[in-house]
C-alpha positions as CSV (number, residue, x, y, z in Angstrom):
1,M,84.2,82.6,97.3
2,T,82.8,81.3,94.0
3,G,80.4,78.9,95.8
4,L,78.5,81.7,97.6
5,P,75.1,82.8,96.4
6,A,74.7,86.2,94.9
7,D,73.0,87.8,98.0
8,M,75.8,86.6,100.3
9,K,78.4,88.1,97.9
10,L,76.6,91.4,98.0
11,I,76.4,91.4,101.8
12,Y,80.1,90.6,102.0
13,A,80.9,93.4,99.5
14,A,78.8,95.9,101.5
15,L,80.6,94.8,104.7
16,A,83.9,95.2,103.1
17,A,83.0,98.7,101.8
18,V,81.8,99.8,105.2
19,S,84.9,98.4,106.9
20,A,87.2,100.0,104.4
21,F,85.6,103.4,105.1
22,F,86.2,103.2,108.8
23,V,89.7,101.9,108.4
24,G,90.3,104.5,105.7
25,N,89.2,107.1,108.2
26,A,91.6,105.8,110.8
27,M,94.4,105.6,108.3
28,D,93.7,109.2,107.3
29,S,94.3,110.2,111.0
30,V,97.5,108.2,111.1
31,L,99.0,109.2,107.8
32,G,97.8,112.8,107.8
33,S,99.1,114.7,104.8
34,Q,101.0,111.6,103.6
35,G,97.7,109.8,103.1
36,F,95.1,110.1,100.3
37,G,92.1,111.3,102.3
38,V,89.3,109.1,103.7
39,V,87.7,108.1,100.4
40,G,91.1,107.6,98.7
41,N,92.3,105.4,101.5
42,M,89.0,103.5,101.3
43,L,89.4,102.9,97.6
44,I,93.0,101.8,97.9
45,L,92.1,99.4,100.6
46,L,89.1,98.0,98.7
47,S,91.1,97.5,95.5
48,G,94.1,96.1,97.4
49,F,91.8,93.6,99.1
50,A,90.3,92.6,95.7
51,V,93.7,92.2,94.2
52,G,95.0,90.3,97.2
53,L,92.1,88.0,97.2
54,N,92.6,87.2,93.5
55,L,96.3,86.6,94.0
56,V,95.7,84.3,96.9
57,D,93.1,82.5,94.9
58,R,95.5,81.9,92.0
59,L,98.2,80.4,94.2
60,P,98.5,76.6,94.0
61,G,96.4,74.7,96.6
62,G,98.0,74.2,100.0
63,L,100.3,77.3,100.0
64,V,97.8,79.3,102.0
65,A,95.5,77.5,104.5
66,G,91.8,78.1,104.1
67,P,91.4,80.2,107.3
68,M,94.3,82.4,106.3
69,V,92.9,83.5,102.9
70,M,91.0,86.6,104.2
71,P,93.9,87.8,106.5
72,A,96.3,87.4,103.6
73,A,94.1,89.5,101.4
74,I,93.7,92.2,104.1
75,A,97.4,92.2,104.7
76,F,98.0,92.8,101.0
77,A,95.5,95.7,101.1
78,F,97.5,97.4,103.9
79,V,100.8,96.7,102.1
80,M,99.4,98.3,99.0
81,L,98.3,101.4,101.0
82,F,101.8,101.5,102.6
83,M,103.6,101.2,99.3
84,L,101.5,103.9,97.7
85,A,102.0,106.3,100.7
86,L,105.8,105.5,100.5
87,I,105.9,106.3,96.8
88,K,103.9,109.5,97.4
89,R,106.4,110.6,100.0
90,L,109.4,109.8,97.8
91,V,108.0,111.7,94.8
92,Q,107.0,114.8,96.9
93,K,109.4,117.7,96.9
94,V,110.6,118.6,100.4
């Protein structure tokens, strides 16, 4: 994504934020009390996406095909949300 102009980066960031809000809202309905609220889920998904994108970017070339970079970053965001919800459940008292 380094070859994109600044305005395209801002457009993609805005689309990612809006998408994360709607998916965070859906995940709040799915997770219920185990979740982190709409905004919490949104922030976890956005930060997970950013971390996943950086991790995929740091992999040696050829390990992840070009069209699979975004799905891999999105999958990492959902794994991050799942792992944090799992940790939250394990630490809660019954």
